[in-house]
N, C-alpha and C positions, 0 to 999 in steps of 0.2 A: 500953123503947125504943118510939119512935113507929112505927106500922105504916104505912109509906109505899109508894106505887106511883108509877110514872112516867107522865106524861101524853103519850100518843101525839100529840095535837094540837099539842104544843109541840116535839116531837123534830125536830132537824135531819135532813135526808134521808140523811145519812151515818151515822146511828145506827140500829141494829136493836134493838128492845125484845123481851125474852123473859122466861121464867120468871114469867108473870103480870104483866108490866110492872114487874118488880123488878130487871131487869138490862138495861144498855145496852152495846152492843158497837159500836165504831167500825169501819166497813168502807170500802173504797175506792170502791165504786159507790154512786151515789145510789139511794135506794129510791123506789118509785112511790107515795109517800104523797100523798093529795089536798091541794090547797092549803088552807091554814088561816091566818087572821089571826094566831093565836098562835104559829105555827111559827117557830123560829129559822132565819133565811134563810142566814146565812153561817157563824156559829160552831157547832161541833159540841157543842151543849148541849141539855138537856131539863129541864123543870121537873117537880116532883112534882104529883100531882093533888090533894093535900091541902094546905091552908094550916095553918101552925103558929102558935100563940099561947102565951104563957107560957113555962114552962121545958120544953124538949124535948131529947131526944137520939136519935141513931140510929147504927147501926153500918154500916160499909161494908167490902166486900172488893173488891180490885182487883188487876190485874196490869198491868205496864207503867207508864204515867203516868196521872195522874188529877187533875182539879180537882174538889173538893167544895165547893159554894157554898151560901150562904144569900142569898136575894134577895127583893125585893118583886116582886109580880106585874107592876108597871109598868115593869120593865126593857125596854129596846128589843129588838126582834126582827128588824127589817129593816135591812139594810146592814152595812157593815164599819167600825164606829166603836166607841170606848170605851163609848159608851152601851149597847151590846149585849153586851159581853164581861164575863163574871163577874170581879169584883174590881177593875175599872178605872173604876168610877163610884160615885156616892153611893147607888145602889140595891142594891148587892151587896157581899158579902165572900167571899173565896175562899181555900181552902187547896190549894196545889199540891204534889203528891207525885210527884217525878221522880227515879228512880235513887237511892233512899234519902235524898234531900234534900227538906226540907219548907220551903215559903215561904208567907207570908201576904201 
């Protein structure tokens, strides 16, 4: 499996990263993260710090609902449009897991 960590500079302010930036938790209150050009402004999303090439896989554990996505770094970060939301543009693909149902 690929050894991935999450990039705090891209994390939406409603996400808390923990366990060495390997876990993201959605919270109600915005966190006091510093402004960053790469931060997701509206959607509760975060990117990995590592870029992937070739054939890779990773494993994920979650509770509740989750979107697990693959995206190019060029995905939009500012605003509330499909250009910024995983799986709704030509820069990303997303697997949604909600209440035992999976959609792509």
